[in-house]
N, C-alpha and C positions, 0 to 999 in steps of 0.2 A: 504494500500500500504506500509506504513512504517513497519508494522510487517512482511510483506512478504520479504522485503529487509533485515531486521534485522535477519530473520531466515536463510537466505542464505549467507554463507561466500563468495561464488563466486560472487554473485551480489554485495555485499558490497565492496569486495576487488577491483573488476573491476571499480565500480563507483568511489571509492576513488582514484584509480590510475588515471583515466581519469580527475578527478577534479584537482588532484595535478599536473599533467603534463601540463594541460591547452592547449593541442594541440591534434588534431586528431591522432589516432593510428590504425594500422591494428591488426587483431586478433593475428597474429604471434608476433608482438611487445608486445602486452598486455600479451600474454602467457609467453614470456621470462622474463618480468619484474615482473610478479605476481606469477610465479611458479605454474600456473594452466595449465593443458594440453590444447593444441590448440582446441581440439574437445569440451571440456567443455567451453572454452572461446567463441567459435562460437555459441554454443547452448545458453549460458547465454546472449550473446549480442542480439540474436534474441528475447529472452524473454524481455530484457530491452527495446529493440526497440518497441516491441508490447505494452509496458507500457508507451511509450513516455519518457523514462528516458535517452535514447541515440538516436542519429540519425546517419544515414549513409550519408556521404557527396558525395559518388559516387555510388549510388545504381545500376547502370548498369554494373559496373565492376564485373567480376566473381572472380577475384583474387585481392588481396590487397585493399579490401574495407576499407575505413577509417571511424572510428567511433569517435564521440565526445559526451560528456555529454550535456544534454539539461538543460535549466533553471529549469525545473521541477526536473530533476535528482540532480542538485546542491542544490535545496531547501530541497530535501529529505536527502541528505548527511549532510547538515547543521543541520537539525532537529535531526538526529541521534547523531551527535557530541554533541549537547546541552544536550540530554538525558543522554549520557555517562558521561558527566561532572558533572551531578547532584549526 
């Protein structure tokens, strides 16, 4: 899992953003703050959700779904930071 995240700049950037902000965000908000297109953000969030690295707080909403990083996602980001500091 760790290598999969490290290989994808989008995954890493989105996870770091969600961890840093500490609050749920919509794909549009994430897109504007990370300079990743909204379509890429949405697709990446779907992949991260499937890996249990982010969760959707309002899954029944068709628009303005809010995502936050999970504990598993936070642990992955912390591990990547440790490796980068070595």
